[in-house]
Backbone as a ProteinNet text record, in pm:
[ID]
protein_1_A
[PRIMARY]
MSRNRAAGRRRRKSTTALRVLAAPALLAAVICAAALAMGQEDGAEVAKQAVATPSASTSPAAASASPSASASPSASPSESGSESAASASATATALTVPVPSTGPGTFRTASAAAVHAATAGKGTLLRYKVQVERGIALDADDAAEEVVAILADKRGWIANGKNRFKLVSSGKFDFVVKIATPGTVDKLCGAVGLKTYGKVNCRAGNSVVVNLRRWVDGSPEFDGTIGDYHALIINHEVGHRLGHGHLTCAGKGKLAPVMMQQIKGLKGCKANAWPYDEDGDYISGPSES
[TERTIARY]
170.3	81.4	82.8	205.2	215.5	144.4	152.1	82.7	-69.8	-120	-264.4	-311.7	-229.9	-268.2	-271.3	-172.9	-169.2	-291.1	-327.7	-447.1	-572	-579.3	-695	-706.4	-591.4	-594.6	-642.6	-597.3	-639.6	-789.7	-843.6	-989	-1067.7	-1018.9	-1088.6	-1085.8	-968.8	-961	-1055.9	-1065	-1154.9	-1299.5	-1335.9	-1473.6	-1506.1	-1409.3	-1430.1	-1450.2	-1368.9	-1381.7	-1517.5	-1566.6	-1698.3	-1807.7	-1793.7	-1893.8	-1894.7	-1775.2	-1766.6	-1831.5	-1803.1	-1861.6	-2012.8	-2058.6	-2203.2	-2281.6	-2213.8	-2283.9	-2375.1	-2326.9	-2418.6	-2542.4	-2524.3	-2640.4	-2737.4	-2683.2	-2768	-2845.2	-2776.3	-2842.2	-2954.7	-2929.4	-3032.1	-3153.1	-3125.7	-3237	-3320.7	-3253.7	-3325.6	-3413.7	-3359.7	-3436.6	-3553.7	-3529.7	-3638.9	-3751.8	-3712.6	-3815.1	-3894.1	-3823.7	-3892.9	-3987.4	-3942.9	-4026.5	-4153.4	-4138.6	-4257.3	-4354.1	-4297.7	-4383.4	-4462.6	-4402.6	-4470	-4548.6	-4538.9	-4611.4	-4548.2	-4418.5	-4351.5	-4261.3	-4263.4	-4178.7	-4039.8	-4026	-3896.7	-3795.8	-3841.8	-3748.6	-3667.8	-3732	-3662.4	-3558.6	-3593.1	-3497.9	-3377.8	-3400.4	-3289.3	-3200.2	-3262.9	-3184.4	-3096.2	-3152.7	-3073.6	-2953	-2976.6	-2868.4	-2762.5	-2805.3	-2709.6	-2615.4	-2669.1	-2586.1	-2503.8	-2567.9	-2503.8	-2403.3	-2413.5	-2322.7	-2178.4	-2088.6	-1950.9	-1879.9	-1794.5	-1714.3	-1596	-1520.6	-1406.2	-1301.7	-1304.6	-1204	-1245.6	-1370.5	-1416.9	-1331.6	-1302.9	-1215.9	-1287.2	-1218.3	-1282.4	-1352.3	-1296.1	-1356.1	-1493.8	-1509.7	-1639.7	-1739.6	-1696.1	-1786.3	-1838.8	-1770.5	-1812	-1818	-1889.4	-1892.4	-1948.4	-2063.4	-2124.3	-2201.6	-2215.5	-2289	-2435.7	-2502.4	-2646.2	-2721.8	-2853.1	-2935.6	-2934.6	-2924.2	-2928.6	-2802.7	-2700.2	-2576.9	-2589.4	-2687.7	-2704	-2774.8	-2745.4	-2807.7	-2956.4	-3034.3	-3178.6	-3216.9	-3339.3	-3387.2	-3403.3	-3393.1	-3409.8	-3552.2	-3573.8	-3709.6	-3789.2	-3922.5	-4007	-3998.3	-4056.8	-4048.3	-4110.5	-4211.4	-4278.3	-4203.8	-4103	-4026.7	-4095.8	-4211.4	-4281.5	-4341.8	-4383.3	-4433.5	-4543.2	-4661.9	-4771.5	-4755.1	-4816.4	-4805.3	-4864.3	-4972.9	-5039.3	-4952.3	-4863.8	-4781.1	-4636.4	-4603.7	-4465	-4412.5	-4493.5	-4449.7	-4427.7	-4516.9	-4502.8	-4377.7	-4352.1	-4233.6	-4108	-4103	-3983.7	-3960.8	-4071.7	-4059.6	-4012	-4075.6	-4044.7	-3900.2	-3848.2	-3714	-3605.7	-3640.2	-3539.5	-3557.1	-3643.4	-3667.9	-3588.6	-3495.5	-3422.7	-3518.1	-3482.9	-3566.5	-3487.7	-3502.1	-3436.5	-3497	-3419.3	-3471.3	-3580.2	-3572.2	-3675.4	-3679	-3779.4	-3795.7	-3846.7	-3881.5	-3921.5	-4061.1	-4143	-4278.4	-4377.3	-4335.8	-4426.2	-4451.8	-4565.2	-4610.2	-4649.3	-4631.5	-4679.9	-4811.2	-4912.6	-5044.2	-5059.4	-5105.8	-5126.8	-5236.3	-5222.7	-5320.8	-5429.3	-5552.2	-5663.5	-5684.2	-5657.8	-5674.1	-5571.4	-5448.8	-5342.9	-5369.3	-5426.8	-5450.7	-5573.6	-5667.5	-5790.2	-5866.4	-5887.5	-5952.8	-6103.8	-6175.8	-6321.7	-6363.7	-6481.9	-6535.8	-6566.3	-6525.4	-6542.7	-6640.7	-6729.1	-6817.8	-6954.9	-7036.6	-7170.3	-7184.3	-7276.3	-7298.5	-7241.8	-7197.9	-7148.5	-7020.8	-7019	-6901.9	-6796	-6675.6	-6560.9	-6455.3	-6427.9	-6325.1	-6190.7	-6086.9	-5956.3	-5846	-5738.7	-5618.3	-5507.6	-5407.3	-5285.2	-5168.8	-5086.7	-4972.9	-4845	-4733.8	-4602.3	-4511.5	-4440.6	-4353.2	-4246.4	-4219.7	-4117.3	-3980.2	-3899.2	-3766.6	-3761.7	-3878.6	-3884.7	-3884.4	-3807.7	-3798.5	-3914.6	-4035.7	-4157.8	-4256.2	-4301.8	-4391.8	-4531.7	-4588.4	-4718.9	-4829.1	-4824.2	-4927	-4917.9	-4794.8	-4777.6	-4833.1	-4803.5	-4855.2	-5007.6	-5063.6	-5209.5	-5274.9	-5213.6	-5268.3	-5279.4	-5179.6	-5182.3	-5290.1	-5301.4	-5404.1	-5543	-5563	-5692.2	-5729.5	-5632.7	-5659	-5693.9	-5629	-5656.2	-5798.4	-5834.6	-5966.5	-6079.6	-6046.9	-6148.7	-6158.3	-6071.8	-6071.2	-6198.1	-6251.6	-6376.5	-6360.4	-6236.9	-6211.1	-6191.1	-6194.6	-6170.1	-6295.3	-6289	-6397	-6522.2	-6516.4	-6637.9	-6727	-6675.3	-6748.7	-6880.2	-6891.7	-7014.5	-7123.9	-7094.9	-7195.3	-7224.7	-7144.2	-7168.5	-7068.6	-6960.2	-6852.8	-6822.9	-6805.8	-6769.4	-6647.5	-6547.1	-6421.9	-6393.5	-6348.2	-6313.2	-6186.3	-6085.7	-5961.7	-5984.9	-5939.2	-5946.9	-5809.8	-5791.2	-5665.4	-5683.4	-5806	-5832.9	-5978	-6015.5	-6152.2	-6176.5	-6302.4	-6339.1	-6284.1	-6239.4	-6196.7	-6227	-6240.7	-6275.1	-6154.4	-6054.4	-5929.4	-5816.8	-5694.6	-5577	-5478.6	-5426.3	-5322.2	-5188	-5108.9	-4978.2	-4867.6	-4780	-4662.9	-4545.1	-4485.6	-4385.6	-4266.8	-4158.9	-4039.5	-4068.8	-3989.9	-4014.9	-4020.2	-3930.8	-3930.4	-4055.9	-4103.2	-4225.9	-4347.6	-4347.9	-4457.9	-4464.3	-4350.4	-4347.3	-4408.1	-4379.4	-4433.6	-4584.5	-4631	-4774.2	-4855.6	-4805.3	-4877.8	-4861.9	-4743.9	-4719.9	-4809	-4851.7	-4938.1	-5074.3	-5113.3	-5240.9	-5216.4	-5093.7	-5061.9	-5023.9	-4992.1	-4954.5	-4803.4	-4742.7	-4598.5	-4572.9	-4500.3	-4473.1	-4325.1	-4240	-4099.2	-4023.1	-4064.6	-3996.8	-4017.9	-4114.1	-4127.5	-4264.6	-4371.5	-4505.1	-4589.4	-4712.2	-4805.6	-4908.1	-4993.4	-5102.5	-5213.7	-5326.9	-5432.8	-5445.5	-5418.5	-5423.1	-5533.9	-5649.4	-5762.4	-5805.8	-5803.5	-5841.3	-5720.8	-5607.1	-5487	-5452.5	-5438.6	-5385.5	-5235.6	-5156.9	-5014.2	-4934.8	-4867.6	-4795.8	-4645.1	-4582.6	-4437.7	-4366.2	-4282	-4210.2	-4129.8	-4079.8	-4002.2	-4087.7	-4211.8	-4301.8	-4341.4	-4360.7	-4398.2	-4288.3	-4164.3	-4050	-4014	-4005	-3952.9	-4058.6	-4184.5	-4287.3	-4271.1	-4307.9	-4298.9	-4249.7	-4162.2	-4116.4	-4229.1	-4340.7	-4453.3	-4546.2	-4524.9	-4614.3	-4541	-4592.9	-4520.4	-4571.2	-4647.1	-4691.9	-4596.8	-4637.4	-4555.9	-4563.4	-4472.9	-4475.5	-4602.9	-4653.7	-4779.4	-4895.9	-4898	-5002.9	-4988.6	-4863.7	-4844.3	-4893.2	-4875.4	-4931.4	-5083.1	-5147.1	-5291.8	-5327.9	-5248	-5273.1	-5261.6	-5157.8	-5139.3	-5261.4	-5298.1	-5408.3	-5540.2	-5569.3	-5695.9	-5705.1	-5594.7	-5596.4	-5622	-5545.2	-5557.5	-5686.1	-5729.8	-5859.3	-5971	-5951.3	-6048.3	-6068	-5958.2	-5970.2	-6050.4	-6023.9	-6097.4	-6246.7	-6281.4	-6422	-6484.4	-6402.2	-6454.8	-6428.1	-6346.9	-6316.5	-6200.4	-6216.7	-6110.5	-6025.3	-5927.9	-5837.8	-5905.6	-5874	-5919.1	-5797.1	-5820.8	-5710.8	-5745.8	-5658	-5674	-5794.7	-5873	-5991.9	-5962.2	-5842.3	-5807.8	-5694.8	-5619.7	-5503.6	-5542.2	-5464.1	-5485.5	-5584.8	-5655.1	-5752.4	-5682.6	-5749.2	-5693.8	-5697.6	-5589.1	-5584.3	-5676.9	-5755.8	-5837.3	-5746.8	-5792.7	-5711.6	-5695.4	-5788.8	-5778.4	-5694.1	-5631.9	-5535.9	-5401.4	-5328.7	-5195.2	-5096.4	-5096.5	-5021.4	-4870.8	-4823.8	-4680.7	-4629.9	-4721.1	-4682.7	-4686.1	-4720.4	-4728.4	-4865.3	-4870.3	-4994.8	-5073.5	-5012.4	-5080.9	-5150.6	-5087.6	-5143.1	-5223.7	-5259.4	-5336.5	-5244.5	-5306.3	-5233	-5238.9	-5126.5	-5121.7	-5228.2	-5289.5	-5399	-5405.6	-5430.4	-5428.6	-5566.6	-5674.3	-5805.7	-5911.3	-6004.6	-6110.6	-6215.5	-6233.9	-6332.2	-6263.9	-6322.5	-6264	-6324.6	-6287.1	-6332.7	-6484.6	-6549.1	-6694.1	-6770	-6696.5	-6760.4	-6790.9	-6733.5	-6755.1	-6647.7	-6691.9	-6600	-6509.2	-6380.2	-6284.1	-6267.2	-6331.2	-6337.1	-6255.7	-6264.5	-6196.6	-6235.1	-6192.4	-6224.8	-6164.8	-6232.9	-6178.8	-6052.8	-5955	-5829.6	-5849.1	-5812.2	-5830.7	-5719
-5964	-5871.2	-5733.5	-5686.2	-5552.8	-5549.5	-5664.6	-5668.2	-5660.7	-5732.9	-5731.3	-5592	-5521.3	-5384.3	-5290.3	-5305.7	-5219.6	-5243.9	-5372.9	-5404.2	-5346.8	-5350.1	-5292.8	-5144	-5076.9	-4929.7	-4897.3	-4977.4	-4951	-4969.2	-5075.4	-5098.3	-4983.6	-4931.8	-4820.3	-4694.8	-4664.9	-4546.1	-4558.4	-4679.4	-4699.6	-4679.7	-4729.6	-4713.4	-4567.4	-4493.4	-4350	-4272.2	-4304.6	-4235.1	-4258.7	-4381.8	-4412.2	-4335.1	-4321.9	-4245.9	-4099.2	-4042.3	-3900	-3878.5	-3971.3	-3957.1	-3974.2	-4061	-4086.9	-3981.4	-3894.5	-3798.8	-3703.9	-3637.5	-3544.5	-3613.6	-3733.4	-3804.1	-3841.8	-3883.5	-3919.1	-3798.9	-3681.9	-3557.5	-3520.7	-3534.1	-3501.1	-3590.3	-3720.3	-3814.9	-3783	-3745.9	-3712.6	-3590.3	-3485.2	-3361.2	-3385.9	-3464	-3493.9	-3566.8	-3663.5	-3738.3	-3647.3	-3553.2	-3458	-3369.8	-3327.5	-3239.4	-3311.2	-3437.5	-3511.8	-3530.8	-3551.5	-3571.9	-3447.5	-3329.3	-3203	-3146.5	-3209	-3158.7	-3033.2	-3010.3	-2889.7	-2924.2	-2838.1	-2860.3	-2803.6	-2705.9	-2641.2	-2730	-2833.3	-2925.1	-2998.6	-3037.8	-3103.4	-3011.3	-2881.9	-2784.8	-2770.8	-2768.6	-2760.2	-2882.3	-3000.7	-3122.6	-3116.2	-3062.4	-3045.9	-2957.5	-2848.4	-2756.1	-2821.7	-2910.3	-2976.7	-3064.4	-3129.4	-3215.1	-3133.1	-3026.2	-2949.4	-2848.8	-2805.8	-2703.2	-2750.3	-2675.5	-2720.2	-2719.2	-2820.4	-2824.6	-2732	-2718.8	-2629.2	-2670.2	-2799.6	-2847.2	-2829.4	-2777.9	-2757.5	-2652.7	-2672.3	-2578	-2447.9	-2332.3	-2203.8	-2199.2	-2264.8	-2260.9	-2324.7	-2436.5	-2503.4	-2424.3	-2356.2	-2282.9	-2155.3	-2096.4	-1969.3	-1983	-2085.1	-2114	-2000.1	-1941	-1830.5	-1743.2	-1612.7	-1523.1	-1557.2	-1531.1	-1555.6	-1446.6	-1468.8	-1370.4	-1235.7	-1238.8	-1113.4	-1030.8	-1090.3	-1014.5	-914.4	-934.3	-841.3	-716.2	-598.9	-474.5	-475.6	-419.2	-412.8	-281.1	-275.9	-152.5	-45	78.7	189.4	190.7	229.4	233.4	346.5	334.5	441.9	560.8	674.2	795.8	776.4	688.7	670.5	574.8	504	409.7	276	257.7	130.2	104.7	-21.6	-57.8	-160.5	-131.7	-226.2	-337.4	-453.6	-567.3	-533.3	-455.7	-424.1	-342.8	-260	-174.8	-218.8	-335.4	-381.2	-398.9	-460.9	-482.4	-350.3	-256	-125	-56.2	-63.9	1	-57.9	-191.4	-256.2	-219.4	-215.9	-180.8	-38	53.7	194.2	226.3	167.2	200.1	146.5	59.1	2.4	44.1	138.9	183.6	311	307.6	429.7	531.8	659.3	766.4	841.1	801.7	876.7	1016.1	1112.5	1249.4	1262.6	1183.1	1186.3	1052.2	1034.3	908.5	932.5	825.4	839.5	898.1	900.6	954.3	853.7	727.5	620.2	529.6	459.7	390.6	245	162.3	25.6	25.1	-42.1	-47.1	-177.1	-165.3	-283.2	-371.7	-501.5	-597.6	-619.5	-584.6	-605.2	-753.8	-837.5	-982	-1036.7	-984.9	-1031.5	-989	-870.1	-817.2	-881.3	-929.8	-993.7	-899.4	-777.4	-678	-680	-685.8	-677.9	-531.3	-503.7	-368.1	-333.5	-214	-173.4	-57.9	-63.7	47.1	35.9	139.4	150	288.1	301.6	432	438.8	556.1	579.2	500.3	422.4	341.5	427.3	422.3	490.4	385.5	372.8	278.6	351.8	283.1	348.1	250.6	306.5	230.2	271.7	185.9	219.8	199.1	301.6	294.8	337.4	275.3	309.8	343.9	454.1	496.1	390.7	368.3	271.6	317.8	221.7	253.9	264.5	268	270.8	126.7	100	-35.1	-61.8	-41.7	-62.5	-137.5	-252.2	-334.4	-272	-258.9	-194.1	-271.9	-403.6	-484.6	-471.2	-466.1	-447.2	-312.2	-208.8	-75.5	-74.6	-144.2	-149.1	-218.1	-324.3	-392.7	-298.3	-212.8	-118.4	-12.2	39.1	139.1	80.2	-41.9	-109.9	-120	-159.6	-173.8	-40	67	200.1	243.8	227.8	273.4	184.7	64.1	-25.6	-16.7	62.3	71.8	143	94.6	151	295.7	340.4	480.2	568.6	507.5	580.6	643.6	675.7	749.3	664.1	533.9	451.4	466.4	530.5	537	613.2	704.4	784.3	715.7	595.5	522.2	579.8	675.6	740.1	698.6	632.9	602.6	454	405.7	266.8	267.6	186.7	187.7	49.3	49.3	-76.2	-57.6	-141.3	-138.5	-202.4	-135.6	-190	-177.7	-254	-247.8	-183.9	-189.6	-137	-91.5	-36.9	10.3	142.8	171.9	299.3	310.3	429	452.8	597.9	623.9	757.3	835.6	764.8	830.5	728.6	777.5	690.9	739.5	647.1	678.3	653	757	746.8	771.2	673.5	691.8	720	837.4	882.6	949.6	962.1	1030.6	1179	1247.2	1389.9	1474.1	1447	1525	1505.2	1382.6	1354.2	1413.4	1407.6	1469.8	1619	1684.4	1828.8	1857.2	1770.4	1790.5	1768.6	1659.7	1629	1733.5	1774.1	1873.4	2013.6	2039.2	2169.9	2193.4	2084.3	2096.7	2155.6	2148.3	2208.1	2328.4	2379.9	2502.1	2484	2360.4	2335.7	2317.2	2384.7	2373.6	2275.8	2169.6	2067.9	2065.6	2134.3	2154.8	2024.6	1916.7	1789.4	1728.4	1781.5	1739.5	1686.2	1735.7	1700.9	1635.6	1598.3	1530.3	1630.2	1583.4	1670.3	1585.7	1651	1591.3	1674.6	1613.1	1683.2	1621.9	1686.6	1632.1	1500.1	1394.3	1261.7	1180.7	1247.2	1178.3	1215.8	1115.1	1133.1	1107.3	1213.2	1202.9	1197.7	1083.8	1058.9	1070.5	1159.4	1177.6	1060	989.7	874.6	912.5	1034.9	1078.4	1074.1	1117	1112.5	967.7	886.3	746.7	671.2	709.3	642.4	704.1	836.5	904.7	948.7	953.3	1006.2	1156	1204.9	1347.3	1365.5	1463.7	1488.8	1534.6	1579	1624.7	1510.5	1393.2	1279.3	1175.9	1146.6	1059.7	915.4	878.2	740.1	659.4	537	452.2	500.7	450.2	487.7	435.4	320.6	269.2	362.1	418.9	515.1	642.1	680	800.1	776.4	654.2	621.3	641.8	602.7	621.1	769.4	853.5	996.8	1050.5	1009.3	1055.5	1020.2	892.4	846.7	911.1	912	969.5	1118.4	1190.9	1335.4	1365	1299.7	1330.9	1274.9	1157.5	1105.8	1194.6	1250.4	1345.9	1464.4	1514.4	1622.2	1574.4	1450.7	1396.9	1387.8	1367.9	1359.7	1497.4	1601	1736.4	1805.9	1748.4	1808.9	1907.5	2022.6	2122.6	2108.9	2198.4	2192.7	2241.1	2171.1	2209.3	2236.4	2292.5	2316.5	2259.3	2276.2	2216.9	2276.3	2189.3	2234.2	2272.5	2245.3	2279.9	2193.2	2247.4	2178.2	2041.6	1941.8	1807.2	1724.1	1785.2	1710.4	1645.1	1546.2	1482	1579.2	1582.6	1667.3	1610.5	1694.1	1644.1	1587.1	1482.7	1426.1	1526.2	1622.3	1724.6	1844.6	1834.8	1936.2	1906.5	2007.7	1989.1	1967.4	1846.4	1816	1828.2	1816.8	1828.8	1970.4	2067.4	2206.4	2241.6	2143.9	2168.7	2131.7	2086.2	2035.9	2139.7	2252.5	2363.5	2319.8	2228.4	2182.1	2055	2013.2	1890.3	1767.6	1651.2	1525.4	1470.4	1416.6	1359.7	1251.9	1248.4	1154.3	1121.7	995.6	950.5	923.2	937.3	891.4	1000.9	1001.1	1103	1081.2	956	923.9	853	866.6	797.2	657.2	586.3	448.8	438	547.5	547.9	590.8	621.7	663.4	811.5	891	1036	1104.4	1199.2	1271.7	1363.6	1357.9	1443.3	1570.5	1676.1	1800.9	1909.9	2027.7	2145.1	2265.4	2384	2503.3	2496.1	2555.5	2562.3	2646.3	2602.6	2676.8	2798.8	2914.1	3038.1	3056.6
5557.4	5627.8	5563.4	5532.7	5472.1	5337.8	5263	5135	5155.5	5258	5286.8	5328.5	5409.4	5451.2	5329.7	5238.7	5118.6	5031.6	5019.1	4938.1	5001.9	5133.7	5205	5185.3	5190.3	5170.3	5029.3	4929.1	4790.7	4775.4	4842.4	4833.5	4897.8	5013.7	5079.9	4994.3	4930.6	4843.4	4725.4	4667.1	4552.6	4593.7	4711.8	4761.5	4787.7	4846.7	4873.6	4744.5	4641.8	4513.1	4451.6	4457.2	4401.3	4472.8	4606.6	4682.3	4642.3	4620	4580	4445.2	4349.9	4216.2	4218.8	4308.3	4311.8	4386.4	4464.6	4550.6	4473.8	4363.3	4293.1	4240.7	4181.4	4126.7	4236.6	4351.6	4464.6	4515.6	4521.7	4565	4470.8	4339.2	4239.7	4256.6	4277.1	4291.7	4414.1	4524.2	4647.5	4626.9	4561	4540.7	4447.6	4339.3	4246.9	4319	4402.7	4476.3	4568	4632.6	4721	4642.4	4521.9	4439.4	4397.5	4353.6	4312.5	4427.4	4544.4	4661.7	4693.8	4668.3	4701.8	4584	4464.1	4347.7	4291.6	4309.1	4261	4144.3	4041.7	3926	3947.4	4037.3	4051.3	4121.3	4192.4	4254.4	4150.1	4037.3	3928	3868.3	3858.5	3802.9	3893.8	4025.4	4120.1	4107.4	4086.2	4071.2	3948	3837.5	3716	3742.3	3817.1	3846.6	3933.4	4026.8	4115	4036.1	3927	3844.4	3746.1	3691.6	3584.8	3635	3761.7	3811.8	3803.5	3735.6	3720.9	3854.8	3875.4	3997.9	3985.9	4092.6	4092.7	3991.5	3950.7	3856.9	3712.3	3686.9	3549.9	3482.9	3353.6	3283.1	3257.9	3258.2	3233.9	3100.5	2997.9	2864.3	2865.4	2937.8	2942.9	3024	3127.2	3215.7	3152.2	3053.6	2992.6	2841.6	2792.8	2650.5	2568	2608.9	2533.6	2629.2	2596.4	2686.4	2688.1	2799.6	2809.1	2735.8	2717.9	2646.9	2717.3	2850.2	2925.7	2908.8	2846.6	2827.2	2714.2	2623.6	2512.6	2560	2496.4	2542.1	2514.4	2606.4	2588.8	2524.3	2472.1	2410.6	2516	2473.3	2567.1	2619.7	2744.8	2798.5	2736.3	2740.8	2691.5	2784.7	2742.9	2824	2961.5	2970.8	3099	3189.8	3135.1	3214.3	3229	3164.5	3167.9	3032.6	3012.2	2880.9	2894.7	2843.1	2854.8	2753.2	2781.1	2689.9	2554.1	2551.5	2425.7	2332.7	2385.8	2300.5	2294.4	2350.5	2352.8	2211.9	2123.1	1986.5	1916.1	1930.7	1868.9	1914.6	2048.4	2102.5	2043.4	2039.4	1987.7	1842.6	1763.3	1623	1606.8	1677.3	1660.2	1693.3	1800.3	1844.2	1752.6	1657.4	1568.9	1423.6	1396	1258.8	1230.2	1133.5	1097.2	1034.9	1045.9	990.4	883	755.8	648	639.5	595	586.3	481.2	375.7	272	201.5	116.3	44.7	-95.7	-168.8	-309.4	-329.8	-223.9	-239.2	-293.9	-308.1	-350.1	-229.6	-232.5	-111.5	-136.2	-31.7	-28.9	49.1	-2.8	61.6	140	262	346.6	289	309.1	261.6	365.8	331.6	424.5	450.8	350.4	366.8	465.8	459.5	549.7	693.4	710.3	844.6	909.5	828.7	880.2	973.7	930	1015.4	995.6	1104.8	1100	1100.2	1049.2	1054.8	1199.7	1240.2	1380.3	1390.9	1491.7	1520.5	1454.7	1478.3	1420.9	1358.1	1264.3	1202.9	1062.2	1023.1	887.4	862	753.3	720.7	652	705.3	646.3	612.6	482	436.7	432.3	474.5	474.4	434.7	383.4	351.8	447.4	459.8	532	436.3	421	330.1	401.5	363.2	417	299.3	311	202	174.6	47.9	9.1	60	98.7	150.4	301.7	366.2	512.8	563.7	666.7	723.4	819	768.4	847.3	759.9	805.3	726.9	724	603.6	589.6	660.4	655.2	721.8	873.7	926.4	1071	1115.4	1035.3	1067.7	1062.7	963.4	948.8	1067.7	1117.9	1234.4	1353.7	1368.6	1480.2	1459.7	1337.5	1307.5	1327	1280.5	1296.8	1444.8	1527.8	1671.7	1734.8	1691.4	1745.8	1709.2	1582.9	1538.2	1592.2	1635.6	1691.2	1842.8	1906.1	2052	2101.3	2212.7	2266.3	2311.3	2332.2	2369.3	2247.4	2127.7	2004.3	1946	1814.6	1750.2	1727.2	1755.5	1744.1	1866.5	1973.7	2100.8	2090.4	1994.9	1985.6	1904.8	1850.4	1775	1637.9	1593.1	1463.6	1355.8	1396.4	1301.6	1295.6	1173.1	1149.3	1057.5	1090.1	1014.2	956.4	831.1	764.4	682.5	708.1	630.5	494.6	388.4	252	186.3	80.9	5.7	-131.2	-181.7	-315.5	-321.8	-437.1	-453.8	-383.9	-356.6	-295.1	-152.8	-117	21.1	57.5	185.9	234.2	285.3	333.3	370.1	370.2	369.2	369.2	474.9	553.4	652	584.2	569.6	503.9	606.2	625.4	710.9	619	634.6	537.5	605.5	529.8	578.3	598.4	681.2	706.8	578.5	484.2	360.3	278.6	270.9	195.7	266.4	399.1	475.3	444.2	442.5	412	274.4	177.7	42.2	39	100.6	98.6	174.1	289.2	368.8	309.5	255	191.5	71.7	6.2	-111.2	-76	52.2	94.1	186.2	181.8	255.3	400.7	441.7	580.8	593	689.7	712.5	827.5	797.2	898.4	940.5	868.3	907.5	934.3	871	890.2	1027.7	1104.3	1244.2	1282.9	1220.6	1268.5	1159.4	1196.1	1107.2	1054.3	965.1	920.2	859.8	834.5	755.6	629.9	515.7	387.2	303	299.9	226.9	288.4	209.2	258.2	306	321.4	366.8	510.3	595.3	730.2	716.7	719.4	688.9	818.7	840.4	964.8	939.7	1016	1004.8	1071.9	997.2	1052.6	1177.2	1180.9	1298.3	1424.7	1415.3	1531.4	1562.7	1460.1	1478.8	1553.4	1527.9	1590.1	1725.6	1730.6	1849.4	1949.7	1907.8	1996.9	2016	2133.2	2164.3	2306.5	2330.8	2468.1	2560.3	2505.2	2585.3	2626.6	2564.4	2590.5	2674.2	2793.3	2885.6	2885.4	2784.5	2772	2685.2	2650.8	2564.3	2420.2	2337.6	2196.4	2130.3	2177.8	2124.5	2153.6	2274	2308.5	2224.4	2197	2114.7	1972.2	1922.7	1791.2	1791.7	1901.5	1913.6	1909.3	1974.8	1972.4	1829.8	1758.5	1620	1535	1537.2	1452	1493.4	1622.2	1668.7	1640.2	1655	1630.1	1481.9	1394.8	1252.4	1191.8	1235.9	1190.1	1243.5	1363.1	1417	1324	1267.6	1167.9	1047	1003.2	887.5	918.3	1045.3	1085.8	1109.3	1097.1	1108.8	1240.8	1326.7	1456.5	1444.1	1510.7	1513.3	1637.8	1649.5	1764.4	1892.5	2002.1	2135.8	2222.5	2340.4	2432.5	2570.4	2664.8	2797.9	2871.1	2934.5	3006.8	3151.1	3199.9	3337.4	3389.6	3481.4	3535.7	3594.1	3556.3	3608.6	3531.1	3435.4	3355.7	3236.5	3176	3058.1	2940.5	2865.8	2747.1	2640.3	2573.3	2462.4	2352.4	2284.4	2177.7	2063.6	2052.4	1947.2	1989.6	2105.3	2148.4	2082.7	2043.1	1986	2101.5	2153.5	2275	2255.8	2133.6	2107.7	2136.2	2139.5	2165.4	2313.8	2399	2542.6	2596.1	2721.5	2779.2	2859	2890.9	2959.2	3089.3	3160.3	3287.2	3278.8	3158.2	3141.1	3144.6	3153.4	3147.2	3005.3	2958.9	2824.6	2807.8	2690	2665.1	2516.3	2485.7	2346.5	2288.1	2368.9	2324.7	2331.1	2235.3	2237.3	2346.7	2389.7	2493	2609.8	2727.3	2843.3	2855.8	2960.4	2980.4	2996.4	3042	3061.6	2936.5	2829.5	2706	2699	2789.2	2788.2	2702.9	2621.6	2533.9	2616	2588.5	2659.4	2580	2626.6	2550.9	2618.8	2563.9	2615.5	2531.1	2571.8	2492.1	2352.6	2257.3	2122.4	2122.6	2045.3	2038	1950.2	2003.3	1927.3	1826.8
[MASK]
+++++++++++++++++++++++++++++++++++++++++++++++++++++++++++++++++++++++++++++++++++++++++++++++++++++++++++++++++++++++++++++++++++++++++++++++++++++++++++++++++++++++++++++++++++++++++++++++++++++++++++++++++++++++++++++++++++++++++++++++++++++++++++++++++++++++++++++++++++++++++++++++++

């Protein structure tokens, strides 16, 4: 009798163990079936988690094999504390590009074929190149894609129906956008009598000279994304190439004209990167004395 009772206890323990081992799989199957019945995909994910979740007996080494993606530090936020999808790539690029004090003064030209840029706008055709100084960790084609998008924007200089822009790599051109180190910018702008002090941009003849420091850091006076600040740089300096002079704030709370030197202060206006508003109206202001 005692032998029969011992055998019975062993059979009950074996059955209990099998039930415990089968419980997670059974739970997963039940949840998956419920998910399919309701047409939800997240039920399957919950079932996976029910099976995959380590039990209390799982070893610490298996439970913490490698850090998740969220454990790595994220990029610093833009000045506005938000970032639009359109400028996310620009922001990420700008925040990771070192700014050497000077460079060799030679440039890489963006490939118009690689960028696949269509001619934008109506009116007088202006061909332009985009160049990046050698030694800068910024791809010329990537920079050109951003410039192309800015010049093709409906709020840009094409809004008046008088300007047409086309990116070229060789042959005749009407102006060139040069992104350069602060030292090289000082030399290029200084050659036409403009002092940039290693800090700002300029238009020197047919060259729109962009200071890499501004391209990377933006301006403390501009509360938009770095991508929007790039638009301000290009629109302001190309505006000079089109013959526009400096303007100032038209009144407190109004949008600052793109031809205003916003880096020197907004004077009550709101920061703005575009010459025209969404309705196609030119954002103007008094001429700067």
